[in-house]
C-alpha positions as CSV (number, residue, x, y, z in Angstrom):
1,M,0.6,7.0,-4.5
2,V,1.7,9.0,-1.6
3,Q,1.4,12.5,-2.3
4,S,1.8,14.6,0.6
5,V,4.1,15.0,3.5
6,E,1.5,13.8,5.6
7,E,0.6,10.9,3.8
8,V,4.4,9.6,4.0
9,A,4.6,10.1,7.4
10,K,1.5,8.3,8.5
11,V,2.9,5.3,6.1
12,C,6.6,5.3,7.5
13,D,4.9,5.8,11.6
14,A,2.7,2.8,10.3
15,L,5.9,0.7,9.1
16,S,8.1,1.9,12.0
17,N,7.3,-0.8,14.4
18,P,8.6,-4.4,13.6
19,V,5.2,-5.9,14.9
20,R,3.2,-3.9,12.4
21,V,5.4,-5.1,9.6
22,K,4.9,-8.7,10.5
23,I,1.1,-8.2,10.8
24,L,1.4,-6.7,7.3
25,K,3.5,-9.7,5.8
26,L,1.0,-11.9,7.1
27,L,-1.9,-9.9,5.7
28,C,0.0,-9.9,2.3
29,E,-0.1,-13.7,2.2
30,K,-3.9,-14.0,3.0
31,E,-6.4,-12.7,5.1
32,W,-6.9,-13.3,8.6
33,Y,-9.5,-13.3,11.3
34,V,-8.6,-11.3,14.6
35,Y,-8.3,-13.8,17.1
36,E,-6.5,-16.3,14.7
37,L,-4.0,-13.8,13.4
38,A,-3.5,-12.9,17.4
39,K,-2.6,-16.6,18.3
40,E,-0.2,-16.6,15.4
41,L,1.5,-13.7,16.5
42,G,1.3,-14.4,20.0
43,I,0.1,-11.0,21.4
44,S,-3.4,-10.1,22.9
45,R,-6.3,-9.1,20.7
46,Q,-6.4,-5.8,22.3
47,L,-2.6,-4.9,21.3
48,L,-3.4,-6.3,17.9
49,Y,-6.1,-3.9,17.2
50,L,-3.9,-1.3,18.1
51,H,-1.5,-2.3,15.5
52,L,-4.0,-2.9,12.6
53,K,-5.8,0.4,13.4
54,K,-2.3,2.2,12.6
55,L,-2.0,0.2,9.2
56,E,-5.4,0.9,8.3
57,K,-5.0,4.5,9.1
58,A,-1.8,4.3,6.7
59,G,-4.1,2.7,3.8
60,L,-2.3,-0.4,3.7
61,V,-4.8,-2.9,5.3
62,E,-8.5,-3.1,5.2
63,S,-11.2,-4.9,7.2
64,E,-14.6,-6.6,6.6
65,L,-17.2,-7.9,9.1
66,R,-18.5,-11.2,8.1
67,L,-21.7,-13.4,9.3
68,E,-20.5,-17.1,9.1
69,P,-23.7,-19.9,8.7
70,D,-22.7,-21.5,11.6
71,D,-21.7,-18.8,14.1
72,P,-24.1,-16.0,15.4
73,R,-21.2,-13.3,15.9
74,A,-19.7,-11.5,13.4
75,K,-15.9,-11.8,12.5
76,K,-13.7,-9.2,11.4
77,Y,-11.3,-10.2,8.9
78,Y,-8.0,-8.2,7.5
79,R,-6.3,-8.2,4.5
80,A,-3.6,-6.1,2.9
81,K,-4.5,-3.7,0.1
82,P,-2.2,-3.6,-3.0
83,F,0.3,-1.0,-2.3
84,K,3.4,0.0,-4.0
85,L,6.1,2.4,-2.0
86,V,9.0,4.3,-3.2
87,I,10.5,6.7,-1.7
88,D,13.1,8.4,-3.4
89,N,14.7,12.1,-3.7
90,D,12.3,13.1,-6.6
91,V,9.4,11.7,-4.7
92,V,10.4,13.8,-1.4
93,K,11.0,16.9,-3.9
94,N,7.5,16.6,-5.3
95,L,5.5,16.1,-2.1
96,E,2.7,18.6,-1.3
97,G,3.0,20.4,2.3
């Protein structure tokens, strides 16, 4: 649950970009390997990493590095973290800071 002004600002900032909202939507459906997600969205992996970093800092997504038995390279997978976001007058009045 969001409890400080800074946390609300961080989450709202992360969700202020339509591409990040689309990324979060896809990650709520299933976990994705970065290469596949970039291809699905039609953006570069570098740009995707910038968006994912912002979502991760806001606490909305998490990542895991995995070694696949048939591939010597580690692959980074992302998934949405469970969250519920409710911002109303009472929540805002009770924020710390």
